[in-house]
C-alpha positions as CSV (number, residue, x, y, z in Angstrom):
1,X,-6.5,49.5,-23.8
2,X,-3.4,47.7,-22.5
3,X,-5.1,47.6,-18.7
4,X,-8.1,45.7,-20.5
5,X,-5.9,43.2,-22.3
6,X,-3.8,42.3,-19.0
7,X,-7.1,41.6,-17.3
8,X,-8.1,39.4,-19.9
9,X,-4.9,37.6,-20.0
10,X,-5.0,37.5,-16.3
11,X,-8.5,35.8,-16.3
12,X,-7.6,33.5,-19.0
13,X,-4.2,32.4,-16.9
14,X,-6.4,31.6,-13.9
15,X,-9.2,29.7,-16.0
16,X,-6.2,27.7,-17.1
17,X,-4.9,27.3,-13.6
18,X,-8.2,26.0,-12.1
19,X,-9.2,24.0,-15.4
20,X,-10.3,20.3,-14.3
21,X,-10.7,17.2,-16.1
22,X,-13.3,16.0,-13.6
23,X,-16.5,16.5,-15.2
24,X,-19.4,18.1,-13.2
25,X,-22.8,16.7,-13.6
26,X,-26.1,18.1,-12.3
27,X,-29.7,17.0,-11.8
28,X,-30.9,18.7,-15.1
29,X,-28.0,17.0,-17.3
30,X,-26.6,13.7,-15.7
31,X,-29.0,11.4,-17.7
32,X,-27.9,13.2,-21.0
33,X,-24.0,13.7,-20.2
34,X,-23.6,10.0,-18.6
35,X,-24.8,8.4,-22.0
36,X,-22.1,10.1,-23.9
37,X,-19.4,7.9,-22.6
38,X,-18.9,4.3,-23.0
39,X,-17.5,4.3,-19.3
40,X,-17.6,6.6,-16.7
41,X,-16.7,6.9,-13.1
42,X,-19.0,9.1,-11.0
43,X,-18.3,10.2,-7.6
44,X,-21.3,11.4,-5.6
45,X,-20.1,13.5,-2.7
46,X,-20.6,16.3,-0.1
47,X,-18.4,19.0,0.3
48,X,-18.3,19.0,4.0
49,X,-17.2,15.4,4.1
50,X,-13.7,15.0,5.2
51,X,-13.3,11.8,3.1
52,X,-14.3,13.5,0.0
53,X,-11.9,16.2,0.7
54,X,-9.0,13.6,0.7
55,X,-10.0,12.0,-2.1
56,X,-10.5,15.2,-4.3
57,X,-6.9,15.7,-5.3
58,X,-6.2,12.0,-6.0
59,X,-9.7,12.0,-8.1
60,X,-8.6,15.0,-10.2
61,X,-5.1,13.8,-10.8
62,X,-6.6,10.4,-12.0
63,X,-9.0,12.3,-14.3
64,X,-6.1,14.0,-16.0
65,X,-4.0,10.6,-16.6
66,X,-7.3,8.7,-17.8
67,X,-8.4,11.4,-20.1
68,X,-5.2,11.3,-22.1
69,X,-5.3,7.2,-22.6
70,X,-5.6,5.7,-25.8
71,X,-9.3,4.6,-24.4
72,X,-10.2,7.5,-22.6
73,X,-12.2,7.1,-19.3
74,X,-14.3,9.9,-17.8
75,X,-14.4,10.9,-14.3
76,X,-17.5,13.0,-13.1
77,X,-18.8,14.3,-9.8
78,X,-22.1,15.1,-8.4
79,X,-22.6,17.4,-5.4
80,X,-25.3,15.6,-3.3
81,X,-26.1,18.6,-1.1
82,X,-27.6,20.2,-4.1
83,X,-28.3,17.6,-6.8
84,X,-30.5,15.8,-4.7
85,X,-32.6,14.0,-7.0
86,X,-29.9,12.4,-8.9
87,X,-28.1,11.1,-5.5
88,X,-31.5,9.9,-4.3
89,X,-32.1,7.9,-7.6
90,X,-28.7,6.0,-7.4
91,X,-29.4,5.4,-3.4
92,X,-26.6,7.2,-2.3
93,X,-26.4,7.1,1.5
94,X,-22.8,7.9,2.5
95,X,-20.1,10.1,1.1
96,X,-18.1,9.6,-1.0
97,X,-20.2,7.0,-3.0
98,X,-18.4,5.8,-6.6
99,X,-20.2,4.0,-9.2
100,X,-18.9,2.8,-12.5
101,X,-21.4,3.6,-15.6
102,X,-21.1,1.8,-18.9
103,X,-23.3,3.0,-21.6
104,X,-25.1,5.3,-19.3
105,X,-26.2,2.4,-16.9
106,X,-24.8,1.6,-13.7
107,X,-22.3,-1.5,-14.0
108,X,-21.1,-1.8,-10.4
109,X,-20.0,0.0,-7.4
110,X,-16.6,1.2,-7.2
111,X,-14.9,-0.4,-4.4
112,X,-11.0,-0.2,-5.7
113,X,-8.3,2.1,-4.3
114,X,-8.9,5.8,-3.5
115,X,-5.6,7.3,-4.4
116,X,-4.7,8.1,-8.1
117,X,-2.6,5.3,-9.3
118,X,-5.2,2.9,-8.0
119,X,-7.9,4.7,-9.5
120,X,-6.2,4.6,-12.8
121,X,-5.4,1.3,-12.9
122,X,-8.7,-0.2,-11.9
123,X,-10.6,2.2,-14.6
124,X,-8.0,1.0,-17.2
125,X,-8.9,-2.6,-16.4
126,X,-12.7,-2.0,-16.6
127,X,-12.3,0.1,-19.6
128,X,-12.0,-2.3,-22.3
129,X,-9.4,-4.9,-23.5
130,X,-6.8,-6.3,-21.4
131,X,-4.1,-5.5,-24.4
132,X,-4.0,-3.5,-27.6
133,X,-3.0,-4.6,-31.0
134,X,-0.7,-2.3,-32.5
135,X,-1.5,-2.2,-36.3
136,X,0.8,0.9,-37.4
137,X,4.3,2.2,-36.4
138,X,2.1,5.4,-35.2
139,X,0.0,3.2,-33.0
140,X,3.5,1.3,-31.6
141,X,5.1,5.0,-30.8
142,X,2.0,6.4,-29.4
143,X,1.8,3.3,-27.1
144,X,5.6,3.8,-26.0
145,X,5.0,7.6,-25.1
146,X,2.9,6.7,-21.9
147,X,4.1,7.7,-18.7
148,X,3.8,3.9,-17.5
149,X,6.0,0.8,-18.4
150,X,4.8,-0.9,-21.9
151,X,4.8,-4.8,-22.3
152,X,4.8,-5.2,-25.9
153,X,5.2,-9.0,-27.8
154,X,6.7,-8.8,-31.2
155,X,5.7,-11.8,-33.3
156,X,5.8,-12.8,-36.8
157,X,2.6,-14.3,-36.9
158,X,-0.8,-14.2,-34.9
159,X,-0.4,-18.1,-34.5
160,X,2.6,-17.6,-32.5
161,X,2.5,-19.7,-29.3
162,X,4.2,-16.9,-27.4
163,X,1.4,-14.6,-28.2
164,X,-1.0,-16.8,-26.6
165,X,1.1,-16.7,-23.5
166,X,1.2,-13.0,-23.7
167,X,-2.4,-12.6,-23.8
168,X,-3.0,-14.9,-20.8
169,X,-0.7,-12.9,-18.6
170,X,-2.3,-9.5,-19.6
171,X,-5.5,-11.0,-18.8
172,X,-4.2,-11.8,-15.6
173,X,-1.9,-8.6,-14.7
174,X,-3.6,-5.7,-16.7
175,X,-4.9,-4.0,-13.6
176,X,-1.4,-3.2,-13.1
177,X,0.5,-3.2,-16.2
178,X,-0.2,-2.1,-19.9
179,X,0.2,-4.8,-22.6
180,X,0.2,-4.8,-26.3
181,X,1.5,-6.7,-29.2
182,X,2.3,-6.4,-33.0
183,X,2.6,-8.6,-36.1
184,X,3.3,-5.7,-38.2
185,X,6.6,-5.9,-40.2
186,X,7.3,-2.1,-40.2
187,X,7.0,-2.3,-36.6
188,X,9.0,-5.2,-35.8
189,X,11.8,-3.8,-38.1
190,X,11.5,-0.3,-36.2
191,X,11.9,-2.0,-33.1
192,X,14.5,-4.5,-33.8
193,X,12.5,-7.4,-32.1
194,X,11.1,-10.6,-33.5
195,X,9.3,-13.2,-31.4
196,X,9.9,-11.7,-28.3
197,X,8.2,-10.2,-25.4
198,X,9.8,-6.8,-24.2
199,X,9.4,-4.8,-21.1
200,X,9.9,-0.9,-22.1
201,X,10.8,1.4,-19.5
202,X,8.9,5.0,-19.6
203,X,11.0,8.0,-20.7
204,X,10.8,9.4,-17.4
205,X,12.4,6.2,-16.0
206,X,15.2,5.9,-18.3
207,X,18.7,6.3,-17.6
208,X,22.3,5.7,-18.4
209,X,22.6,2.9,-15.7
210,X,20.3,0.4,-17.4
211,X,18.9,-0.4,-20.5
212,X,15.6,1.2,-21.7
213,X,14.0,-2.4,-22.2
214,X,14.4,-5.7,-21.1
215,X,13.6,-9.0,-23.2
216,X,11.3,-11.4,-21.0
217,X,12.9,-14.6,-20.3
218,X,11.1,-17.9,-20.5
219,X,7.5,-18.8,-21.4
220,X,4.2,-19.8,-20.1
221,X,3.8,-19.0,-16.2
222,X,7.4,-17.8,-16.1
223,X,6.6,-14.7,-18.2
224,X,4.2,-13.5,-15.4
225,X,7.0,-14.2,-13.1
226,X,9.6,-12.2,-14.8
227,X,7.2,-9.2,-15.5
228,X,6.5,-9.0,-11.8
229,X,10.2,-9.3,-10.5
230,X,11.7,-7.2,-13.3
231,X,9.3,-4.3,-14.4
232,X,10.7,-1.8,-12.1
233,X,14.2,-2.0,-13.0
234,X,17.0,-1.1,-10.8
235,X,15.1,1.7,-8.9
236,X,11.4,1.5,-9.2
237,X,9.1,4.5,-8.6
238,X,7.1,2.9,-5.8
239,X,3.6,4.3,-5.0
240,X,0.7,3.1,-3.1
241,X,-0.6,0.9,-5.5
242,X,2.5,-0.8,-6.3
243,X,4.3,-1.1,-3.1
244,X,3.5,-4.9,-2.9
245,X,5.2,-5.3,-6.1
246,X,8.9,-5.0,-4.4
247,X,10.5,-8.2,-3.1
248,X,12.3,-7.9,0.2
249,X,15.0,-6.9,1.3
250,X,14.1,-3.7,-0.3
251,X,15.7,-0.2,0.4
252,X,13.5,2.9,-0.2
253,X,14.7,6.3,-0.5
254,X,11.8,9.1,0.4
255,X,12.0,12.4,-0.9
256,X,10.4,14.9,-3.1
257,X,9.5,12.4,-5.9
258,X,7.2,14.4,-8.4
259,X,7.1,13.1,-11.9
260,X,4.3,15.7,-12.8
261,X,6.0,19.0,-11.7
262,X,9.6,18.2,-11.4
263,X,10.8,15.2,-13.5
264,X,14.5,16.7,-13.5
265,X,14.9,17.3,-9.7
266,X,13.3,13.7,-9.2
267,X,15.5,12.0,-11.5
268,X,18.8,14.0,-10.1
269,X,18.3,12.1,-6.7
270,X,17.2,8.9,-8.4
271,X,20.3,8.7,-10.7
272,X,22.5,8.7,-7.2
273,X,20.3,5.9,-6.2
274,X,20.8,4.2,-9.4
275,X,24.6,4.5,-8.8
276,X,24.4,2.4,-6.1
277,X,22.0,-0.1,-7.3
278,X,23.7,-0.8,-10.3
279,X,27.0,-1.3,-8.3
280,X,25.3,-3.6,-6.0
281,X,23.5,-5.6,-8.9
282,X,26.7,-5.9,-10.7
283,X,28.2,-7.6,-7.4
284,X,24.9,-9.8,-7.2
285,X,24.2,-8.2,-3.8
286,X,20.7,-9.4,-2.9
287,X,18.8,-5.9,-2.3
288,X,16.4,-3.9,-4.1
289,X,15.9,0.0,-4.6
290,X,12.9,2.4,-4.8
291,X,12.0,5.7,-4.6
292,X,8.8,7.1,-2.9
293,X,7.1,10.4,-2.0
294,X,6.6,10.7,1.6
295,X,3.3,12.2,1.3
296,X,2.2,8.7,-0.1
297,X,3.4,7.0,2.9
298,X,2.9,9.1,5.9
299,X,1.4,6.2,7.9
300,X,4.2,3.7,6.8
301,X,7.0,6.4,8.0
302,X,5.2,6.7,11.3
303,X,6.4,2.9,11.8
304,X,10.2,4.0,11.5
305,X,9.8,7.1,13.9
306,X,9.7,9.4,11.1
307,X,7.4,12.3,11.2
308,X,9.3,14.9,9.2
309,X,8.1,15.0,5.5
310,X,9.4,18.5,4.8
311,X,9.8,19.1,0.9
312,X,13.7,19.0,1.2
313,X,13.9,16.2,3.7
314,X,15.5,12.8,2.7
315,X,14.9,9.6,4.4
316,X,16.1,6.0,3.6
317,X,14.3,2.9,5.2
318,X,14.5,-0.7,4.3
319,X,12.6,-3.7,4.8
320,X,14.4,-7.2,5.4
321,X,13.6,-10.6,4.1
322,X,11.2,-11.0,7.4
323,X,10.0,-7.7,7.1
324,X,12.6,-6.5,9.6
325,X,12.5,-2.6,9.6
326,X,16.0,-0.6,9.2
327,X,16.6,3.2,9.4
328,X,19.5,4.9,7.9
329,X,20.8,7.5,10.5
330,X,23.4,9.2,8.4
331,X,22.5,12.1,6.1
332,X,21.9,11.1,2.7
333,X,24.8,10.3,0.4
334,X,26.0,8.1,-2.1
335,X,28.4,6.6,0.4
336,X,26.1,6.3,3.2
337,X,23.4,4.8,1.0
338,X,25.9,2.1,-0.2
339,X,27.0,1.0,3.0
340,X,23.4,1.1,4.4
341,X,22.3,-1.1,1.5
342,X,25.1,-3.5,2.0
343,X,24.4,-4.2,5.8
344,X,20.7,-4.5,4.7
345,X,21.5,-7.1,2.2
346,X,23.9,-9.1,4.9
347,X,21.5,-8.6,7.8
348,X,24.3,-6.9,9.7
349,X,22.1,-4.0,11.1
350,X,20.1,-4.0,14.5
351,X,16.5,-3.8,13.3
352,X,14.6,-0.5,14.1
353,X,12.0,-1.0,16.8
354,X,9.2,1.9,17.6
355,X,9.1,1.6,21.4
356,X,8.4,3.4,24.5
357,X,11.0,3.2,27.3
358,X,10.8,0.2,29.4
359,X,8.7,0.6,32.5
360,X,8.9,-0.1,36.0
361,X,6.5,-3.2,36.7
362,X,4.0,-3.7,39.4
363,X,2.4,-6.9,40.8
364,X,-0.7,-6.0,38.6
365,X,-0.9,-5.9,34.6
366,X,2.7,-6.3,33.1
367,X,3.4,-3.4,30.8
368,X,4.9,-4.5,27.4
369,X,6.9,-2.3,25.1
370,X,8.7,-3.2,22.0
371,X,12.1,-3.5,23.8
372,X,10.7,-5.8,26.3
373,X,8.3,-7.9,24.5
374,X,10.3,-10.7,23.5
375,X,11.8,-10.9,27.3
376,X,8.4,-11.0,28.8
377,X,5.9,-12.7,26.1
378,X,8.5,-15.1,24.7
379,X,9.6,-16.4,28.0
380,X,9.0,-20.2,27.6
381,X,8.1,-20.8,31.2
382,X,4.9,-18.8,31.0
383,X,1.6,-18.5,29.3
384,X,0.7,-14.8,28.8
385,X,-2.5,-13.1,28.0
386,X,-2.0,-9.8,26.1
387,X,-4.0,-7.0,25.6
388,X,-3.3,-4.9,22.6
389,X,-4.8,-1.3,23.4
390,X,-5.0,2.4,22.3
391,X,-5.0,5.2,24.9
392,X,-7.9,7.0,23.2
393,X,-10.0,3.6,22.6
394,X,-13.4,3.8,24.8
395,X,-13.7,0.0,24.8
396,X,-10.2,-0.3,26.2
397,X,-11.0,2.3,28.9
398,X,-14.1,0.1,30.0
399,X,-11.8,-3.1,29.9
400,X,-9.2,-1.5,32.1
401,X,-10.4,-1.9,35.6
402,X,-11.6,-5.5,34.8
403,X,-8.2,-6.5,33.3
404,X,-6.5,-5.1,36.6
405,X,-8.9,-6.9,38.7
406,X,-8.1,-10.4,36.7
407,X,-4.3,-9.6,37.2
408,X,-4.7,-8.9,41.0
409,X,-7.0,-12.3,41.0
410,X,-4.6,-14.4,39.5
411,X,-1.3,-12.7,40.9
412,X,-0.7,-16.1,42.8
413,X,-0.6,-17.9,39.4
414,X,3.1,-18.1,38.5
415,X,2.7,-19.7,35.4
416,X,0.4,-17.0,33.8
417,X,1.2,-13.4,33.0
418,X,-1.3,-10.9,32.5
419,X,0.1,-8.1,29.9
420,X,-0.9,-5.1,28.2
421,X,0.7,-3.1,25.1
422,X,0.0,0.3,23.8
423,X,-0.2,-1.0,20.0
424,X,-0.1,2.9,19.0
425,X,3.3,3.6,20.5
426,X,5.0,0.2,19.9
427,X,5.9,-2.2,17.1
428,X,3.6,-5.3,17.4
429,X,5.1,-8.5,16.1
430,X,3.8,-9.6,13.0
431,X,2.5,-12.8,14.5
432,X,-0.2,-10.8,16.2
433,X,-2.7,-9.2,14.1
434,X,-4.1,-6.2,15.4
435,X,-6.6,-4.5,13.4
436,X,-8.8,-3.1,16.3
437,X,-8.8,-2.3,20.0
438,X,-8.9,-3.9,22.3
439,X,-7.2,-7.0,20.6
440,X,-6.4,-9.8,22.9
441,X,-4.0,-13.1,22.4
442,X,-3.1,-16.0,24.3
443,X,0.5,-16.9,24.1
444,X,1.1,-20.4,25.3
445,X,4.6,-21.1,26.8
446,X,5.0,-24.3,24.5
447,X,3.9,-22.4,21.0
448,X,4.9,-18.9,21.2
449,X,4.9,-18.7,17.3
450,X,1.3,-19.5,17.3
451,X,-0.4,-17.2,19.6
452,X,-4.4,-17.6,19.7
453,X,-6.8,-14.6,19.6
454,X,-9.1,-14.4,22.4
455,X,-12.7,-13.9,21.0
456,X,-14.3,-14.7,24.6
457,X,-16.5,-12.4,26.9
458,X,-14.6,-9.4,28.7
459,X,-15.8,-10.0,32.3
460,X,-13.3,-11.2,34.7
461,X,-15.0,-14.7,35.2
462,X,-14.8,-15.0,31.1
463,X,-11.2,-14.7,31.3
464,X,-10.8,-16.9,34.3
465,X,-12.6,-19.6,32.5
466,X,-10.9,-19.2,29.5
467,X,-7.3,-19.4,30.8
468,X,-8.3,-22.2,33.2
469,X,-9.1,-24.3,30.2
470,X,-6.2,-23.1,27.8
471,X,-3.6,-22.9,30.1
472,X,-0.6,-25.1,29.5
473,X,-0.6,-26.3,33.2
474,X,-3.3,-26.5,35.4
475,X,-4.0,-23.3,37.6
476,X,-3.4,-23.6,41.1
477,X,-6.8,-22.1,42.3
478,X,-9.2,-23.1,39.5
479,X,-10.3,-26.4,37.9
480,X,-10.3,-26.6,34.1
481,X,-13.8,-25.5,33.8
482,X,-12.8,-22.3,35.7
483,X,-14.7,-23.2,39.0
484,X,-12.4,-22.6,42.3
485,X,-10.9,-25.6,43.7
486,X,-11.7,-26.5,47.2
487,X,-9.8,-24.6,50.0
488,X,-8.9,-21.8,47.5
489,X,-9.3,-18.6,49.2
490,X,-10.8,-15.5,47.5
491,X,-7.1,-14.3,46.8
492,X,-4.2,-16.9,45.7
């Protein structure tokens, strides 16, 4: 008997463990079940799809959060390798495909972020009004219990002009933040606010280092500016969906931030960061702070040469006002963090550069790395044509012999440099927008701050015609139209 009870209990525990808030729809029940929800996000997927596998945990997390909202949003999934009729009906041609349904009908394709926070913010904005009206004390208390910030207007009447300002801002920012207002006297009395807009921190972020709320200063457009600048407090929880909110300079502490499974452990470290942030804020030191989970920012961390994202690892990095990169080399401590942040604010640190070693150069294509880029490219005596490439790129491999031939053909042109840079192994300056490979730029010697992206053909003659026309000074061996000058040999 005891063994039977144990088995039942064990099975129940397993069931609870694997329970999911993502609904599973099939061909036989899709049309019926989708109509049961005012708004629903459906994922059409294939189990073997890599993108689907990466989305799965984020989708699960978002489903759990949205299911608990005051206006719940359902998330569902359809396995297109099995439920072929439904997937065909909605024209699914790739995986994952996400569609938003309202009242059982397709409203629009989902083109928003594919991580939990982004899915949540996007679907909340799609779900209904951009703000809530709090009619009772119970409504008010429930709104404040949320895991995210609460922006609440406390007004003595519906005709208050400040209320109109709040509604306008809510309409602009509701995809990122939660808004509500109340005119109920009992709520105003309980809150202790009247004719004010207040930003409330969620309980998980409240600490002894700052007030749990802040009163918005200003009216009109200043309300939006205040919220965007102040909502995250002294030390914000920076995620992939709100990273752009943080003005620079900003110091980010990466560690095992987890407000779902380990709020206490997360805040133990955050409180140490808060202590530094509070001290510097009191001194009006111009620097902001945030905490982040490295698993959300693996790609960003590689830009600082960081690949170790083990659970117990802590990394401190910063971005300066001009997006300069800084990395704290010392072990994490209160003292080291304070010193690092002060130097970031003063600009007293050498920016971090991801760079290969400076190579030996030949007569052909000059090899650029981050450490010699300024010396070679920003030399105001020479024009420079630069190829940004990736070692694995097939198009780059095809271009390589032609680019080498170009460099040999023009090696007598002392005012032009033909150069290349592995953009996967070196930091690329922000004035060069490299989003694919190969990307080529021409940096004229008299305007290095405004390089021109090369969009022409990729044969040697194409490059020569372009350079002959664009060169700051006429080429020795070519006319401006790219034809050889009379008497010029095959090799200059």
